[in-house]
Chimera marker file (.cmm) of the C-alpha trace (Angstrom):
<marker_set name="trace">
<marker id="1" x="31.701" y="206.065" z="125.051" r="1" g="1" b="0" radius="0.5"/>
<marker id="2" x="29.303" y="205.383" z="128.040" r="1" g="1" b="0" radius="0.5"/>
<marker id="3" x="25.864" y="206.923" z="127.173" r="1" g="1" b="0" radius="0.5"/>
<marker id="4" x="24.065" y="205.610" z="130.332" r="1" g="1" b="0" radius="0.5"/>
<marker id="5" x="24.655" y="203.829" z="133.629" r="1" g="1" b="0" radius="0.5"/>
<marker id="6" x="21.608" y="202.415" z="135.531" r="1" g="1" b="0" radius="0.5"/>
<marker id="7" x="20.691" y="199.756" z="138.221" r="1" g="1" b="0" radius="0.5"/>
<marker id="8" x="17.949" y="197.481" z="136.855" r="1" g="1" b="0" radius="0.5"/>
<marker id="9" x="15.952" y="195.178" z="139.133" r="1" g="1" b="0" radius="0.5"/>
<marker id="10" x="14.938" y="192.197" z="136.967" r="1" g="1" b="0" radius="0.5"/>
<marker id="11" x="12.346" y="189.615" z="138.304" r="1" g="1" b="0" radius="0.5"/>
<marker id="12" x="12.378" y="185.963" z="137.302" r="1" g="1" b="0" radius="0.5"/>
<marker id="13" x="9.467" y="183.646" z="137.468" r="1" g="1" b="0" radius="0.5"/>
<marker id="14" x="10.160" y="180.023" z="136.775" r="1" g="1" b="0" radius="0.5"/>
<marker id="15" x="7.607" y="178.514" z="134.467" r="1" g="1" b="0" radius="0.5"/>
<marker id="16" x="8.457" y="175.035" z="135.762" r="1" g="1" b="0" radius="0.5"/>
<marker id="17" x="8.131" y="175.303" z="139.522" r="1" g="1" b="0" radius="0.5"/>
<marker id="18" x="6.858" y="178.818" z="139.799" r="1" g="1" b="0" radius="0.5"/>
<marker id="19" x="9.461" y="180.044" z="142.113" r="1" g="1" b="0" radius="0.5"/>
<marker id="20" x="9.952" y="184.009" z="142.013" r="1" g="1" b="0" radius="0.5"/>
<marker id="21" x="13.071" y="185.961" z="142.644" r="1" g="1" b="0" radius="0.5"/>
<marker id="22" x="14.612" y="189.163" z="141.599" r="1" g="1" b="0" radius="0.5"/>
<marker id="23" x="18.269" y="190.347" z="141.082" r="1" g="1" b="0" radius="0.5"/>
<marker id="24" x="19.662" y="193.824" z="140.593" r="1" g="1" b="0" radius="0.5"/>
<marker id="25" x="22.098" y="194.367" z="137.711" r="1" g="1" b="0" radius="0.5"/>
<marker id="26" x="24.418" y="197.404" z="137.021" r="1" g="1" b="0" radius="0.5"/>
<marker id="27" x="23.944" y="197.987" z="133.257" r="1" g="1" b="0" radius="0.5"/>
<marker id="28" x="26.172" y="200.261" z="131.004" r="1" g="1" b="0" radius="0.5"/>
<marker id="29" x="25.045" y="201.398" z="127.672" r="1" g="1" b="0" radius="0.5"/>
<marker id="30" x="27.952" y="202.109" z="125.356" r="1" g="1" b="0" radius="0.5"/>
<marker id="31" x="28.275" y="203.540" z="121.803" r="1" g="1" b="0" radius="0.5"/>
<marker id="32" x="31.105" y="202.457" z="119.702" r="1" g="1" b="0" radius="0.5"/>
<marker id="33" x="33.064" y="204.360" z="117.148" r="1" g="1" b="0" radius="0.5"/>
<marker id="34" x="30.814" y="203.165" z="114.360" r="1" g="1" b="0" radius="0.5"/>
<marker id="35" x="27.643" y="204.513" z="116.350" r="1" g="1" b="0" radius="0.5"/>
<marker id="36" x="26.440" y="200.920" z="117.540" r="1" g="1" b="0" radius="0.5"/>
<marker id="37" x="24.799" y="200.833" z="120.859" r="1" g="1" b="0" radius="0.5"/>
<marker id="38" x="25.796" y="198.046" z="123.191" r="1" g="1" b="0" radius="0.5"/>
<marker id="39" x="24.691" y="196.981" z="126.653" r="1" g="1" b="0" radius="0.5"/>
<marker id="40" x="27.019" y="195.632" z="129.451" r="1" g="1" b="0" radius="0.5"/>
<marker id="41" x="25.440" y="193.786" z="132.546" r="1" g="1" b="0" radius="0.5"/>
<marker id="42" x="27.243" y="193.267" z="135.847" r="1" g="1" b="0" radius="0.5"/>
<marker id="43" x="26.190" y="191.486" z="138.920" r="1" g="1" b="0" radius="0.5"/>
<marker id="44" x="28.374" y="192.089" z="142.105" r="1" g="1" b="0" radius="0.5"/>
<marker id="45" x="30.828" y="193.673" z="139.847" r="1" g="1" b="0" radius="0.5"/>
<marker id="46" x="31.336" y="190.719" z="137.615" r="1" g="1" b="0" radius="0.5"/>
<marker id="47" x="30.327" y="190.864" z="134.044" r="1" g="1" b="0" radius="0.5"/>
<marker id="48" x="27.300" y="188.668" z="133.163" r="1" g="1" b="0" radius="0.5"/>
<marker id="49" x="25.251" y="187.862" z="130.000" r="1" g="1" b="0" radius="0.5"/>
<marker id="50" x="22.039" y="189.642" z="129.327" r="1" g="1" b="0" radius="0.5"/>
<marker id="51" x="19.320" y="188.582" z="131.746" r="1" g="1" b="0" radius="0.5"/>
<marker id="52" x="16.684" y="189.316" z="129.282" r="1" g="1" b="0" radius="0.5"/>
<marker id="53" x="17.874" y="186.392" z="127.115" r="1" g="1" b="0" radius="0.5"/>
<marker id="54" x="17.494" y="182.642" z="127.875" r="1" g="1" b="0" radius="0.5"/>
<marker id="55" x="21.297" y="182.188" z="127.769" r="1" g="1" b="0" radius="0.5"/>
<marker id="56" x="21.817" y="184.987" z="130.317" r="1" g="1" b="0" radius="0.5"/>
<marker id="57" x="18.920" y="184.258" z="132.795" r="1" g="1" b="0" radius="0.5"/>
<marker id="58" x="20.187" y="182.846" z="136.047" r="1" g="1" b="0" radius="0.5"/>
<marker id="59" x="19.243" y="179.289" z="136.924" r="1" g="1" b="0" radius="0.5"/>
<marker id="60" x="16.175" y="178.761" z="139.158" r="1" g="1" b="0" radius="0.5"/>
<marker id="61" x="17.638" y="177.666" z="142.584" r="1" g="1" b="0" radius="0.5"/>
<marker id="62" x="14.850" y="175.219" z="142.994" r="1" g="1" b="0" radius="0.5"/>
<marker id="63" x="14.720" y="173.262" z="139.889" r="1" g="1" b="0" radius="0.5"/>
<marker id="64" x="17.601" y="174.706" z="137.622" r="1" g="1" b="0" radius="0.5"/>
<marker id="65" x="15.622" y="175.922" z="134.762" r="1" g="1" b="0" radius="0.5"/>
<marker id="66" x="16.225" y="179.278" z="133.086" r="1" g="1" b="0" radius="0.5"/>
<marker id="67" x="13.600" y="181.793" z="132.431" r="1" g="1" b="0" radius="0.5"/>
<marker id="68" x="14.024" y="185.167" z="130.852" r="1" g="1" b="0" radius="0.5"/>
<marker id="69" x="13.700" y="188.041" z="133.467" r="1" g="1" b="0" radius="0.5"/>
<marker id="70" x="11.394" y="190.990" z="133.238" r="1" g="1" b="0" radius="0.5"/>
<marker id="71" x="12.456" y="194.664" z="134.273" r="1" g="1" b="0" radius="0.5"/>
<marker id="72" x="10.554" y="195.699" z="137.481" r="1" g="1" b="0" radius="0.5"/>
<marker id="73" x="12.374" y="198.731" z="138.398" r="1" g="1" b="0" radius="0.5"/>
<marker id="74" x="14.993" y="201.003" z="137.266" r="1" g="1" b="0" radius="0.5"/>
<marker id="75" x="17.415" y="203.672" z="138.753" r="1" g="1" b="0" radius="0.5"/>
<marker id="76" x="19.553" y="205.739" z="136.237" r="1" g="1" b="0" radius="0.5"/>
<marker id="77" x="23.022" y="206.663" z="137.765" r="1" g="1" b="0" radius="0.5"/>
<marker id="78" x="23.976" y="210.192" z="136.728" r="1" g="1" b="0" radius="0.5"/>
<marker id="79" x="27.236" y="210.339" z="134.474" r="1" g="1" b="0" radius="0.5"/>
<marker id="80" x="29.680" y="212.730" z="135.477" r="1" g="1" b="0" radius="0.5"/>
<marker id="81" x="28.232" y="216.052" z="136.502" r="1" g="1" b="0" radius="0.5"/>
<marker id="82" x="27.575" y="219.203" z="134.470" r="1" g="1" b="0" radius="0.5"/>
<marker id="83" x="28.634" y="222.687" z="135.752" r="1" g="1" b="0" radius="0.5"/>
<marker id="84" x="25.853" y="222.920" z="138.187" r="1" g="1" b="0" radius="0.5"/>
<marker id="85" x="26.485" y="219.598" z="140.009" r="1" g="1" b="0" radius="0.5"/>
<marker id="86" x="28.342" y="219.911" z="143.122" r="1" g="1" b="0" radius="0.5"/>
<marker id="87" x="31.577" y="218.316" z="143.258" r="1" g="1" b="0" radius="0.5"/>
<marker id="88" x="34.509" y="217.595" z="145.788" r="1" g="1" b="0" radius="0.5"/>
<marker id="89" x="38.097" y="217.471" z="145.055" r="1" g="1" b="0" radius="0.5"/>
<marker id="90" x="39.619" y="214.249" z="145.970" r="1" g="1" b="0" radius="0.5"/>
<marker id="91" x="43.072" y="214.594" z="147.598" r="1" g="1" b="0" radius="0.5"/>
<marker id="92" x="46.194" y="213.103" z="146.093" r="1" g="1" b="0" radius="0.5"/>
<marker id="93" x="46.971" y="211.008" z="149.098" r="1" g="1" b="0" radius="0.5"/>
<marker id="94" x="44.575" y="208.077" z="149.725" r="1" g="1" b="0" radius="0.5"/>
<marker id="95" x="43.128" y="209.647" z="152.984" r="1" g="1" b="0" radius="0.5"/>
<marker id="96" x="39.876" y="210.619" z="151.369" r="1" g="1" b="0" radius="0.5"/>
<marker id="97" x="37.303" y="208.011" z="152.776" r="1" g="1" b="0" radius="0.5"/>
<marker id="98" x="39.711" y="205.225" z="153.195" r="1" g="1" b="0" radius="0.5"/>
<marker id="99" x="36.902" y="202.987" z="154.407" r="1" g="1" b="0" radius="0.5"/>
<marker id="100" x="35.702" y="202.746" z="150.693" r="1" g="1" b="0" radius="0.5"/>
<marker id="101" x="38.480" y="200.132" z="150.029" r="1" g="1" b="0" radius="0.5"/>
<marker id="102" x="37.309" y="197.847" z="153.023" r="1" g="1" b="0" radius="0.5"/>
<marker id="103" x="33.553" y="198.408" z="152.898" r="1" g="1" b="0" radius="0.5"/>
<marker id="104" x="31.737" y="195.328" z="152.392" r="1" g="1" b="0" radius="0.5"/>
<marker id="105" x="30.256" y="194.467" z="148.940" r="1" g="1" b="0" radius="0.5"/>
<marker id="106" x="26.643" y="195.729" z="148.386" r="1" g="1" b="0" radius="0.5"/>
<marker id="107" x="25.340" y="192.461" z="146.618" r="1" g="1" b="0" radius="0.5"/>
<marker id="108" x="22.905" y="192.354" z="143.946" r="1" g="1" b="0" radius="0.5"/>
<marker id="109" x="20.614" y="189.672" z="145.752" r="1" g="1" b="0" radius="0.5"/>
<marker id="110" x="20.972" y="191.534" z="148.958" r="1" g="1" b="0" radius="0.5"/>
<marker id="111" x="17.588" y="193.290" z="148.757" r="1" g="1" b="0" radius="0.5"/>
<marker id="112" x="14.199" y="191.995" z="150.091" r="1" g="1" b="0" radius="0.5"/>
<marker id="113" x="12.657" y="189.683" z="147.448" r="1" g="1" b="0" radius="0.5"/>
<marker id="114" x="9.304" y="190.639" z="146.018" r="1" g="1" b="0" radius="0.5"/>
<marker id="115" x="6.221" y="189.441" z="147.744" r="1" g="1" b="0" radius="0.5"/>
<marker id="116" x="4.983" y="186.071" z="146.024" r="1" g="1" b="0" radius="0.5"/>
<marker id="117" x="1.401" y="186.494" z="144.770" r="1" g="1" b="0" radius="0.5"/>
<marker id="118" x="-1.071" y="183.802" z="143.754" r="1" g="1" b="0" radius="0.5"/>
<marker id="119" x="0.750" y="181.060" z="141.774" r="1" g="1" b="0" radius="0.5"/>
<marker id="120" x="-0.626" y="180.553" z="138.226" r="1" g="1" b="0" radius="0.5"/>
<marker id="121" x="-1.231" y="176.933" z="137.358" r="1" g="1" b="0" radius="0.5"/>
<marker id="122" x="0.903" y="175.377" z="134.771" r="1" g="1" b="0" radius="0.5"/>
<marker id="123" x="-0.538" y="175.218" z="131.016" r="1" g="1" b="0" radius="0.5"/>
<link id1="1" id2="2" r="1" g="1" b="0" radius="0.2"/>
<link id1="2" id2="3" r="1" g="1" b="0" radius="0.2"/>
<link id1="3" id2="4" r="1" g="1" b="0" radius="0.2"/>
<link id1="4" id2="5" r="1" g="1" b="0" radius="0.2"/>
<link id1="5" id2="6" r="1" g="1" b="0" radius="0.2"/>
<link id1="6" id2="7" r="1" g="1" b="0" radius="0.2"/>
<link id1="7" id2="8" r="1" g="1" b="0" radius="0.2"/>
<link id1="8" id2="9" r="1" g="1" b="0" radius="0.2"/>
<link id1="9" id2="10" r="1" g="1" b="0" radius="0.2"/>
<link id1="10" id2="11" r="1" g="1" b="0" radius="0.2"/>
<link id1="11" id2="12" r="1" g="1" b="0" radius="0.2"/>
<link id1="12" id2="13" r="1" g="1" b="0" radius="0.2"/>
<link id1="13" id2="14" r="1" g="1" b="0" radius="0.2"/>
<link id1="14" id2="15" r="1" g="1" b="0" radius="0.2"/>
<link id1="15" id2="16" r="1" g="1" b="0" radius="0.2"/>
<link id1="16" id2="17" r="1" g="1" b="0" radius="0.2"/>
<link id1="17" id2="18" r="1" g="1" b="0" radius="0.2"/>
<link id1="18" id2="19" r="1" g="1" b="0" radius="0.2"/>
<link id1="19" id2="20" r="1" g="1" b="0" radius="0.2"/>
<link id1="20" id2="21" r="1" g="1" b="0" radius="0.2"/>
<link id1="21" id2="22" r="1" g="1" b="0" radius="0.2"/>
<link id1="22" id2="23" r="1" g="1" b="0" radius="0.2"/>
<link id1="23" id2="24" r="1" g="1" b="0" radius="0.2"/>
<link id1="24" id2="25" r="1" g="1" b="0" radius="0.2"/>
<link id1="25" id2="26" r="1" g="1" b="0" radius="0.2"/>
<link id1="26" id2="27" r="1" g="1" b="0" radius="0.2"/>
<link id1="27" id2="28" r="1" g="1" b="0" radius="0.2"/>
<link id1="28" id2="29" r="1" g="1" b="0" radius="0.2"/>
<link id1="29" id2="30" r="1" g="1" b="0" radius="0.2"/>
<link id1="30" id2="31" r="1" g="1" b="0" radius="0.2"/>
<link id1="31" id2="32" r="1" g="1" b="0" radius="0.2"/>
<link id1="32" id2="33" r="1" g="1" b="0" radius="0.2"/>
<link id1="33" id2="34" r="1" g="1" b="0" radius="0.2"/>
<link id1="34" id2="35" r="1" g="1" b="0" radius="0.2"/>
<link id1="35" id2="36" r="1" g="1" b="0" radius="0.2"/>
<link id1="36" id2="37" r="1" g="1" b="0" radius="0.2"/>
<link id1="37" id2="38" r="1" g="1" b="0" radius="0.2"/>
<link id1="38" id2="39" r="1" g="1" b="0" radius="0.2"/>
<link id1="39" id2="40" r="1" g="1" b="0" radius="0.2"/>
<link id1="40" id2="41" r="1" g="1" b="0" radius="0.2"/>
<link id1="41" id2="42" r="1" g="1" b="0" radius="0.2"/>
<link id1="42" id2="43" r="1" g="1" b="0" radius="0.2"/>
<link id1="43" id2="44" r="1" g="1" b="0" radius="0.2"/>
<link id1="44" id2="45" r="1" g="1" b="0" radius="0.2"/>
<link id1="45" id2="46" r="1" g="1" b="0" radius="0.2"/>
<link id1="46" id2="47" r="1" g="1" b="0" radius="0.2"/>
<link id1="47" id2="48" r="1" g="1" b="0" radius="0.2"/>
<link id1="48" id2="49" r="1" g="1" b="0" radius="0.2"/>
<link id1="49" id2="50" r="1" g="1" b="0" radius="0.2"/>
<link id1="50" id2="51" r="1" g="1" b="0" radius="0.2"/>
<link id1="51" id2="52" r="1" g="1" b="0" radius="0.2"/>
<link id1="52" id2="53" r="1" g="1" b="0" radius="0.2"/>
<link id1="53" id2="54" r="1" g="1" b="0" radius="0.2"/>
<link id1="54" id2="55" r="1" g="1" b="0" radius="0.2"/>
<link id1="55" id2="56" r="1" g="1" b="0" radius="0.2"/>
<link id1="56" id2="57" r="1" g="1" b="0" radius="0.2"/>
<link id1="57" id2="58" r="1" g="1" b="0" radius="0.2"/>
<link id1="58" id2="59" r="1" g="1" b="0" radius="0.2"/>
<link id1="59" id2="60" r="1" g="1" b="0" radius="0.2"/>
<link id1="60" id2="61" r="1" g="1" b="0" radius="0.2"/>
<link id1="61" id2="62" r="1" g="1" b="0" radius="0.2"/>
<link id1="62" id2="63" r="1" g="1" b="0" radius="0.2"/>
<link id1="63" id2="64" r="1" g="1" b="0" radius="0.2"/>
<link id1="64" id2="65" r="1" g="1" b="0" radius="0.2"/>
<link id1="65" id2="66" r="1" g="1" b="0" radius="0.2"/>
<link id1="66" id2="67" r="1" g="1" b="0" radius="0.2"/>
<link id1="67" id2="68" r="1" g="1" b="0" radius="0.2"/>
<link id1="68" id2="69" r="1" g="1" b="0" radius="0.2"/>
<link id1="69" id2="70" r="1" g="1" b="0" radius="0.2"/>
<link id1="70" id2="71" r="1" g="1" b="0" radius="0.2"/>
<link id1="71" id2="72" r="1" g="1" b="0" radius="0.2"/>
<link id1="72" id2="73" r="1" g="1" b="0" radius="0.2"/>
<link id1="73" id2="74" r="1" g="1" b="0" radius="0.2"/>
<link id1="74" id2="75" r="1" g="1" b="0" radius="0.2"/>
<link id1="75" id2="76" r="1" g="1" b="0" radius="0.2"/>
<link id1="76" id2="77" r="1" g="1" b="0" radius="0.2"/>
<link id1="77" id2="78" r="1" g="1" b="0" radius="0.2"/>
<link id1="78" id2="79" r="1" g="1" b="0" radius="0.2"/>
<link id1="79" id2="80" r="1" g="1" b="0" radius="0.2"/>
<link id1="80" id2="81" r="1" g="1" b="0" radius="0.2"/>
<link id1="81" id2="82" r="1" g="1" b="0" radius="0.2"/>
<link id1="82" id2="83" r="1" g="1" b="0" radius="0.2"/>
<link id1="83" id2="84" r="1" g="1" b="0" radius="0.2"/>
<link id1="84" id2="85" r="1" g="1" b="0" radius="0.2"/>
<link id1="85" id2="86" r="1" g="1" b="0" radius="0.2"/>
<link id1="86" id2="87" r="1" g="1" b="0" radius="0.2"/>
<link id1="87" id2="88" r="1" g="1" b="0" radius="0.2"/>
<link id1="88" id2="89" r="1" g="1" b="0" radius="0.2"/>
<link id1="89" id2="90" r="1" g="1" b="0" radius="0.2"/>
<link id1="90" id2="91" r="1" g="1" b="0" radius="0.2"/>
<link id1="91" id2="92" r="1" g="1" b="0" radius="0.2"/>
<link id1="92" id2="93" r="1" g="1" b="0" radius="0.2"/>
<link id1="93" id2="94" r="1" g="1" b="0" radius="0.2"/>
<link id1="94" id2="95" r="1" g="1" b="0" radius="0.2"/>
<link id1="95" id2="96" r="1" g="1" b="0" radius="0.2"/>
<link id1="96" id2="97" r="1" g="1" b="0" radius="0.2"/>
<link id1="97" id2="98" r="1" g="1" b="0" radius="0.2"/>
<link id1="98" id2="99" r="1" g="1" b="0" radius="0.2"/>
<link id1="99" id2="100" r="1" g="1" b="0" radius="0.2"/>
<link id1="100" id2="101" r="1" g="1" b="0" radius="0.2"/>
<link id1="101" id2="102" r="1" g="1" b="0" radius="0.2"/>
<link id1="102" id2="103" r="1" g="1" b="0" radius="0.2"/>
<link id1="103" id2="104" r="1" g="1" b="0" radius="0.2"/>
<link id1="104" id2="105" r="1" g="1" b="0" radius="0.2"/>
<link id1="105" id2="106" r="1" g="1" b="0" radius="0.2"/>
<link id1="106" id2="107" r="1" g="1" b="0" radius="0.2"/>
<link id1="107" id2="108" r="1" g="1" b="0" radius="0.2"/>
<link id1="108" id2="109" r="1" g="1" b="0" radius="0.2"/>
<link id1="109" id2="110" r="1" g="1" b="0" radius="0.2"/>
<link id1="110" id2="111" r="1" g="1" b="0" radius="0.2"/>
<link id1="111" id2="112" r="1" g="1" b="0" radius="0.2"/>
<link id1="112" id2="113" r="1" g="1" b="0" radius="0.2"/>
<link id1="113" id2="114" r="1" g="1" b="0" radius="0.2"/>
<link id1="114" id2="115" r="1" g="1" b="0" radius="0.2"/>
<link id1="115" id2="116" r="1" g="1" b="0" radius="0.2"/>
<link id1="116" id2="117" r="1" g="1" b="0" radius="0.2"/>
<link id1="117" id2="118" r="1" g="1" b="0" radius="0.2"/>
<link id1="118" id2="119" r="1" g="1" b="0" radius="0.2"/>
<link id1="119" id2="120" r="1" g="1" b="0" radius="0.2"/>
<link id1="120" id2="121" r="1" g="1" b="0" radius="0.2"/>
<link id1="121" id2="122" r="1" g="1" b="0" radius="0.2"/>
<link id1="122" id2="123" r="1" g="1" b="0" radius="0.2"/>
</marker_set>
């Protein structure tokens, strides 16, 4: 069962060349039948590994090294509404906002990048 859905902005700072960038991930938390909690990460509607791990961090576009990301912002997405949530019936025929099928993808890297601050000197 899905227990939480959120958008998480993850910031990466390359420890080799000090390039900084951020990426928005869609995150689903899931509880399986045995009560174990799992997280699923998606970028641009494609399943990706956990960006908070070395294996899941995207490569630096400047030098190719991978550095674990850190959470800088988060927006929970409400799960299906309770009795007080406003709702609208979706008609059976596909005429309800047909532009949804042709709308451009809202890409995970399509937001402004964070301002680069003073660069730390290596080691």
